[in-house]
N, C-alpha and C positions, 0 to 999 in steps of 0.2 A: 640946870635946865634939862639936860639929858636924863638925869636921875628922876626928876619929877615926871617927865614924859613917860619913862619906863614904868614908873609906879602906877600911872594912870591907864596904861595899856590893859592891865589885867581886869580891873573892874569894868572897863569898857568892853572887853571881849566877853566877859561874863554876861553883861546885859545884851550884847549882840547875839551870842549863841542862845540865850534864853528865849529869843524871839523865833527860834527855829523849833518847830514842833517835832520832837523825836518820839515821845511817848505820851500816851493819854493819862498815865499815872503820874501825878505831881512829884512824888518822891523819886521815882525813877527818872523823870525828866530832869530834875535838879542834879542827880548823880551823873547823868550823861553830859550835862552842860559842864560840870566841874571836870569830868573826864576829858572833854574837848579842850578846855582851857589848859589842863595839865599836859595834854598831848602837844598843844601849840608850843608850850614852854620847852618840852623835851626835843621836839623836832627842830625848833629854832636854834636851840643850844648845840645840837649835833651838827646842824648845817653850818653854823658859825665856826665851830671847832674844826670841821672838815675844811672849810675855806681857809682857816688859819694855817692848817698843815699843808694845804695845796699851794698857798701863795706866800706864806711867811709874813703877811701883813698884820702888824700888831693891832689894827683897828678891830679885827675879827676876834682876837684874843680878849681885848677889853670889853667888847660888846657882848661876848658870850657870858661874862661875869655879870654885866649890867642886866641882861635879860633874865638870867637864872636867879640872880640875887633879888631883883625886884619881884619876881614871881614868888619866891620863898617868903618875902615880907608880906605880900598880899595874902598868900595862903595861910600864913600864921594868924593874921588878923581875922580871916574868914572862919577859921576853926575856933578861935577864942570867942568871937562875937556870937557865933551860933551855938557855942557850948557843945561841940561835937567831941564828947569825951572819948569815943572810940578812936579818934584820930590824933590824940595828944602825942602819940609816938612820933608823928610827923613834925610836931613843933620842935621836939628834941633834935630831929634830923635837920630841920631848917636852920635852927640856931647854930648847930655845929657847923653846917655848911657855910653860913654867913661869916662866922669867925674864920673859917678856912679861906674863904675868898679874900677877906680883909688882910690876911697875912701873906697873900700872894702878890707877886709883881713879875715883870718880865725877866728879872734876874733870878727868879726861882727856877731850879732845875727842871728840864723838860719832862722828866718822869712824873713830877707832881701834877702838872697840867694834864698829862696823858692819863693819869689815874682818874682825874675828875672827868675827863672826856669819855673814857670807857665806862664810867659809872652811868653816865647819861645814855650811852649807846646800848647798855644792857636793858634799858626800859622800852626800846622802840616797838616791840611787839605787844606790850602790855595793854596799851590803850585800844588797839584794834580788837584784842581778845575781850576786853571789858565791854566794848560796844556790842560785840556779837552776843555775849552772854546776856546782855540786857534787852536786846532787840529781836533775837531769833527765838523760834519755838524750841525749847529744850527737850520737848517730847518727841521730836522728829529724829529718826535714826541717822539720817544723813547729816543733820545739823550737829548731833552729838559726835559723829565721826569727825567732822570738820573741826569742831571745838577741841576734841581730844588731840588732834594733830597739832593745832595751834598751841595748845597748852603744853604739849611735849616740847615743841620748838622753843617756846619761851622758857620752859624749865631748864633746858640744856643751855640755851644762849645766856640767860641771866646767871645760872649757876656757874658756868665756865668763867665768865668775866668777873663775877662778884666773889668767887671763892678761890679757885686755884690761881688765877691771874693776880687777884688782889693780895693773896697770901704770899705769892712770889715777891711782889713789890715790898710788902711789909718785912719779909725776912731778908731779902737780898739787896734792897735799895734803901735801907733805913738811913744810911749815912748821908743821903741826898735830901733828907727832910729835916726841918727844924723839929725840936721836940714837940712844939705845939701842933704843927701840921701832922706829925707822925701819929700822935695820940688821937687827934681828930679823925684821922683815917682809920685808926683802930676801932673807934666807936661806930663809924659808918660800915665798917667790915662786919661787925657783930650784928648791926641792924640788917645788913644784906643777907646774912645767914638766916636770920629770923624770917625775913620776907620770902626767902627761897623755900623754907620749910612750909610756909603758908601756901605757896604755889604748888608744892609737892602734894600737900593735903588736898588742894582743889583738883589737881590732876587725877589723883587716885579716886576721888569721889566721882568725878565725871567718867572715868574709865569703868568703874563698877556699874554705873548707870547704862553705859553703852553696851557692856558685856551682857547686861540683863535683857537686851533686845535681841541678842544673837541666838 
């Protein structure tokens, strides 16, 4: 019952958010709606993980996987049904994550859940930045300055959690992972580096535009 309810949340939220007029451009509107759904997943998962660490209550541990896992299933179907070829890398990520979740339980060492939790924490600024990129006037000097600062914060935040922190776990905590969980994390680590490089490219592009105004 709970799994069915969790799966129904995401299409329901998509329909609900779609009724909020954010942009006059249909394609931009759709992208912003998807961004809002993704943000809901991220912030819900981070909140549940934080509550688990604060209270030790296993219900938050279990619910975080239920929320995150059901979102990945919905998003995978969304990408496939709409044939978004540019987003197929997310399908690989989602499938790896779902197998990762399935292999975990409360007897799994804490460092494994912590790695999953920090991976979600690394994304918290991304959705705000994406919203501003799509809704603010990029030709304004003040807007570009704000975006540059946000992009730099995200670049450092995401990069720190997804590269040196994740690498430390992979190198020095390997014995706490099963082989399957370890190699799953290796795959998400490689994806994280690729996404960070994309963020770096976006920051450099935005910075050059801003410097052109000075």
